[in-house]
C-alpha positions in Angstrom: 12.5 216.6 114.5 13.9 213.8 112.1 13.9 214.5 108.5 10.6 213.2 107.0 12.1 211.6 103.9 15.4 210.0 105.3 14.8 210.3 109.0 18.2 212.0 109.8 18.4 214.0 112.7 21.1 216.4 111.2 19.0 219.5 110.5 20.5 222.8 109.9 18.8 226.1 110.7 18.0 228.3 107.6 15.4 230.9 108.5 13.7 231.5 111.8 10.6 233.6 111.4 9.6 233.5 115.2 6.0 232.3 116.1 3.1 233.1 113.9 -0.6 231.8 113.7 -1.5 229.4 110.9 -1.6 231.9 107.7 -4.8 230.4 106.3 -7.0 231.0 109.3 -9.0 234.2 108.7 -10.7 235.3 111.8 -14.4 236.5 112.3 -15.0 239.6 114.4 -16.3 237.4 117.2 -12.9 235.7 117.2 -10.9 238.9 117.8 -11.2 238.8 121.6 -10.4 235.1 121.8 -7.1 233.3 122.3 -5.1 232.9 118.9 -2.6 230.1 118.9 0.8 230.7 117.4 3.4 228.1 116.5 7.2 228.4 115.7 8.1 229.0 112.1 11.5 227.8 111.5 13.1 226.5 108.4 15.8 224.0 108.5 17.5 221.9 105.8 18.5 218.3 106.1 22.3 217.6 105.7 21.7 214.2 104.3 18.9 214.4 101.7 18.8 218.3 101.7 15.1 218.5 102.1 14.1 222.1 103.2 11.4 221.7 105.9 9.6 223.0 109.0 8.2 220.9 111.8 4.7 219.6 111.4 3.0 221.5 114.2 -0.3 221.8 112.6 -2.4 218.9 110.6 -3.7 219.2 107.1 -7.3 218.6 108.6 -7.0 221.8 110.6 -6.3 223.9 107.4 -8.0 222.2 104.4 -11.2 220.7 105.6 -12.7 224.2 105.2 -10.5 226.2 103.1 -10.5 230.0 102.1 -8.6 229.8 99.0 -10.5 229.4 95.7 -8.0 229.0 92.7 -10.6 230.4 90.2 -10.4 234.0 91.6 -7.0 234.3 89.9 -7.5 234.9 86.1 -3.8 234.0 85.4 -4.0 231.0 87.3 -6.9 229.8 85.3 -5.1 230.5 82.0 -2.1 228.8 83.5 -4.1 225.7 84.1 -5.8 225.7 80.8 -2.3 226.0 78.8 -1.1 223.1 80.9 -3.9 221.0 80.1 -3.7 221.9 76.2 0.1 221.0 76.4 -0.4 217.7 78.3 -3.0 216.5 75.9 -0.6 216.9 73.0 2.5 215.8 75.0 0.9 212.7 76.2 -1.7 211.8 73.5 -4.7 211.9 75.9 -8.0 211.5 74.4 -11.4 210.1 75.1 -10.3 206.8 76.5 -7.8 208.6 78.8 -8.2 209.0 82.6 -6.8 212.1 84.5 -6.7 212.5 88.2 -5.8 215.8 90.1 -4.8 215.8 93.7 -5.9 218.8 95.7 -8.0 219.9 92.8 -9.5 222.8 94.6 -12.6 224.4 92.8 -12.2 222.5 89.7 -10.1 225.3 87.9 -7.8 222.9 86.1 -10.2 219.8 85.5 -12.7 222.0 84.0 -10.4 222.3 81.0 -10.1 218.5 81.0 -13.8 217.9 81.1 -14.2 220.5 78.3 -11.7 218.4 76.2 -13.9 215.4 76.5 -11.5 213.5 78.8 -12.6 211.6 81.9 -11.3 212.8 85.1 -11.5 212.8 88.9 -10.6 215.4 91.4 -9.6 214.6 94.9 -10.0 217.5 97.3 -10.1 217.5 101.0 -11.8 220.9 101.4 -15.6 220.3 101.5 -16.6 223.9 100.4 -14.3 224.3 97.3 -14.9 220.5 96.4 -18.6 221.6 96.4 -17.9 224.4 93.9 -15.9 222.2 91.6 -19.0 219.7 91.4 -21.3 222.7 90.6 -19.3 223.3 87.6 -19.4 219.9 86.5 -16.1 218.5 87.7 -16.3 215.0 89.6 -14.8 215.4 92.9 -14.1 213.2 95.7 -13.7 214.7 99.0 -10.7 213.0 100.7 -6.9 213.4 101.4 -4.9 211.2 99.3 -3.2 208.4 101.1 -2.5 204.8 99.8 -6.0 203.7 100.9 -7.6 206.5 98.9 -5.5 205.8 95.9 -6.3 202.0 96.0 -10.0 202.8 96.3 -9.8 205.3 93.4 -7.8 202.8 91.2 -10.2 200.0 91.9 -13.4 202.2 91.0 -11.8 203.9 88.2 -8.9 202.2 86.8 -5.4 203.7 86.8 -4.8 207.2 85.6 -2.8 207.9 82.5 -2.0 211.3 84.1 -1.9 212.3 87.8 -1.6 215.9 88.5 -0.4 217.6 91.9 0.0 221.2 91.4 1.1 223.2 94.8 0.3 220.3 97.2 3.4 218.4 97.4 4.7 221.1 99.9 1.4 220.8 101.9 1.8 217.0 103.1 3.6 216.2 106.3 3.4 212.5 105.4 5.7 212.9 102.2 6.4 209.1 102.1 2.7 208.2 102.1 1.5 210.7 99.9 4.1 209.7 97.3 3.1 206.3 97.6 -0.5 207.3 97.0 0.6 209.0 93.9 2.3 205.9 92.6 -1.0 203.8 93.5 -3.0 206.3 91.2 -0.8 206.4 88.2 -0.9 203.6 85.5 2.4 201.6 85.1 3.0 203.5 81.9 1.5 206.8 83.2 2.7 210.1 84.1 2.9 212.3 87.2 3.3 216.0 87.0 4.0 218.1 90.2 4.2 221.9 90.4 5.9 223.3 93.2 7.7 226.4 94.4 11.3 226.1 93.5 13.7 226.3 96.4 16.3 227.8 94.3 14.2 231.0 94.1 13.2 230.8 97.7 16.8 230.7 98.8 18.4 233.0 96.3 15.7 235.7 96.3 14.8 235.5 100.1 11.2 234.7 99.2 10.4 234.4 102.9 6.6 234.8 102.7 6.4 231.5 101.0 7.4 229.9 104.3 4.3 229.1 106.3 2.9 226.4 108.6 0.8 224.9 105.7 4.0 224.3 103.9 5.7 221.5 105.6 8.7 221.3 102.9 10.2 223.0 100.1 11.9 221.5 97.0 14.7 221.7 94.8 14.6 219.2 91.8 17.2 217.2 93.5 15.2 216.8 96.8 11.9 216.2 94.9 13.5 213.4 92.7 14.8 211.8 96.1 11.3 212.0 97.7 9.8 210.5 94.6 12.0 207.7 94.4 10.8 206.5 97.6 7.8 205.1 95.8 9.5 204.0 92.6 8.8 207.2 90.7 11.8 208.7 88.5 12.0 212.3 87.6 12.6 212.4 83.9 11.9 216.1 83.0 11.5 219.7 84.6 10.1 222.7 83.4 10.8 226.2 84.8 7.6 228.4 85.6 7.0 232.0 86.6 4.3 231.1 88.9 4.5 231.7 92.6 7.8 233.9 92.1 9.5 230.8 90.1 8.0 227.2 90.5 9.2 223.9 88.9 6.9 221.4 87.1 8.5 218.0 87.7 7.6 215.1 85.3 7.9 211.6 86.7 7.0 208.1 85.6 7.4 204.7 87.3 11.0 203.5 87.0 10.3 200.7 84.7 9.3 203.1 81.9 11.3 206.3 82.9 13.8 206.3 80.1 16.7 208.9 79.8 16.3 212.3 81.5 15.8 215.3 79.3 18.4 217.9 78.7 16.7 220.6 80.6 16.4 218.4 83.6 20.2 217.9 83.7 20.8 221.7 83.0 18.3 222.4 86.1 20.2 220.2 88.4 23.5 221.8 87.4 22.1 225.3 88.0 21.0 224.1 91.5 24.4 222.6 91.9 26.1 225.9 91.0 24.1 227.8 93.4 25.4 225.6 96.2 22.0 224.0 97.1 23.3 220.5 96.6 25.3 221.2 99.7 24.2 222.6 103.1 26.6 225.8 102.7 24.3 227.0 99.9 21.4 227.8 102.2 23.7 229.9 104.6 22.8 233.6 104.7 19.4 233.6 103.7 18.2 235.1 107.4 20.3 238.2 106.7 18.6 238.9 103.2 15.1 238.3 104.7 15.9 240.6 107.6 17.0 243.3 105.0 14.0 243.0 103.1 11.9 243.5 106.4 13.6 246.6 107.2 13.3 248.0 103.7 9.5 247.6 103.7 8.9 249.0 107.3 11.0 251.9 106.4 8.8 252.5 103.4 5.6 252.2 105.4 6.9 254.4 108.2 7.9 257.1 105.5 4.4 256.8 104.0 2.7 257.2 107.2 4.9 260.3 108.4 4.1 261.9 105.0 0.4 261.6 105.8 -0.3 259.1 102.9 -3.1 256.7 103.2 -2.0 253.0 102.8 -4.0 249.9 102.3 -3.2 246.4 101.1 -4.5 244.4 98.1 -5.0 240.6 98.6 -5.2 238.5 101.5 -3.3 235.3 100.4 -1.7 233.2 103.1 1.9 234.0 102.2 0.9 237.6 102.7 0.1 236.8 106.5 3.7 235.5 106.9 4.8 238.7 105.6 2.4 240.8 107.7 3.2 238.9 111.0 7.0 238.7 110.6 7.3 242.4 109.8 4.8 243.4 112.6 2.4 245.2 110.1 -0.8 246.2 111.8 -3.6 248.8 111.1 -1.1 251.8 111.9 0.9 251.0 108.8 -1.7 249.2 106.6 -5.4 250.4 107.3 -7.0 247.3 105.7 -6.8 244.7 102.9 -9.1 244.2 99.9 -9.6 240.8 98.3 -11.6 239.5 95.4 -12.6 236.5 97.1 -16.3 237.0 98.9 -15.5 234.1 101.6 -13.0 236.5 103.1 -15.0 239.6 103.2 -15.9 241.0 106.8 -13.2 238.8 108.1 -9.7 239.6 109.7 -6.2 238.4 109.0 -4.7 236.2 111.6 -2.1 237.6 114.0 -2.2 241.1 112.8 -6.0 241.4 112.5 -6.3 243.5 109.4 -9.8 243.9 108.1 -10.7 242.5 104.8 -13.0 244.4 102.4 -14.4 243.9 98.9 -12.1 245.4 96.1 -14.6 248.3 95.4 -13.5 249.8 98.7 -10.5 251.1 96.9 -12.6 253.2 94.5 -14.5 254.6 97.5 -11.5 255.6 99.6 -9.1 256.3 96.8 -5.8 255.4 99.0 -2.4 256.9 98.2 -0.6 253.7 98.3 -1.7 250.1 97.8 0.6 247.3 99.1 0.1 244.1 96.9 0.7 241.1 98.8 0.3 238.6 96.2 3.4 240.2 94.5 3.8 237.2 92.2 1.2 238.2 90.4 2.2 241.5 89.4 1.4 241.8 85.8 -2.0 240.7 86.3 -2.7 242.9 89.3 -1.2 245.9 87.9 -3.6 245.7 85.0 -6.5 245.0 87.4 -5.7 248.1 89.4 -5.1 250.3 86.4 -8.0 252.4 87.1 -6.3 253.6 90.4 -4.3 255.9 88.2 -7.5 258.2 88.3 -6.4 259.4 91.6 -2.5 258.9 91.4 -2.1 255.8 93.6 0.9 254.0 93.8 1.4 250.1 93.9 3.9 248.8 96.2 5.2 245.4 95.7 7.2 244.1 98.6 9.1 241.1 97.1 11.4 240.0 95.7 12.8 243.6 96.1 10.6 246.3 97.2 9.5 248.5 94.4 6.7 250.9 93.8 5.1 251.8 90.5 2.3 254.0 89.3 -0.4 252.1 86.8 0.5 253.3 83.4 4.0 254.6 84.4 6.6 252.2 83.0 6.6 248.5 83.2 6.1 246.2 86.4 9.3 246.0 88.4 10.7 249.4 87.7 11.3 252.1 90.3 13.0 249.8 92.9 13.6 250.8 96.2 16.9 249.3 97.7 
């Protein structure tokens, strides 16, 4: 597998998670007796450009034409998007004559804030079902994957964009170079591109292995993101460190001719990556051992719970959770079922380990002793949502970045770590 940015064949193993099914493919009851394909999930780093990547064994069309994830079901994510729009309007001076494009705009969770601000916008979303949900809430949405041809057509019809937003999509594109050229084709010559993506610094240092799945083809440091963007004439000028998804970066880039001088926080973030050894292959060594320890900790905890006769269920059915469930081999003998707020998943089963997915009100009916929260990156939000489980003394178990167990109302999230 050559590197998909620099085409080097010098790729070094970082993390081997075996073979798992695509994590976003929930199963119907009728599919449970059918063959389910699995694919190797092996993370490597390029010795030349230091891009973290996995082989492109599935296509975006297989995953995103009909998609099970709706961004608006996360209250904190909708607020995050609203805060971003408010800040971007102020930072860039956006107004009634401006034009904003979001790539992978999902159900309009972000662009709804843009339309409410009276700013012209367009979403580019490949998933038919979530794109339809966006249009229902009044967000103009084009059903398409971004490539150079799509960018040229959008620019010809709507004009260049003052701001192009690409949140949590830059990792999902196997054709990084073509997608990056598409971003450049959308943005005005004096415009801005804002990209949010999980920070590989946190992935490596905190062993956040559930972020690795087949729909994520690559994983970025600021340095490797800058290398990829430079292939289309975009220069990174600023970066923000975010709490989302267990630690993300918001990269701000501009066409090279107008880029200007990098900000101090960009310089500082690059220095932090260098200090962590991530500007050299040696910084990636050791992740496998840290991941294996986290798996052992979680399995030991679940086995103890079951030995004590506790009833254990799971909260949330995110794609990342399926990587964790499959790598750890967690089936219904350890976690009875999952609940999720997304009605699209109700009555379905998780890929691989086949845990049933129910509505959240199942918790109040069954009153389980332990609830394992798979979207652990939303700990504050979910702990508040599940505060009512304190009525029967339920424990909330957050498996990453370090396994810890809390009771709602007893102390702060993150306390009570189990090592």
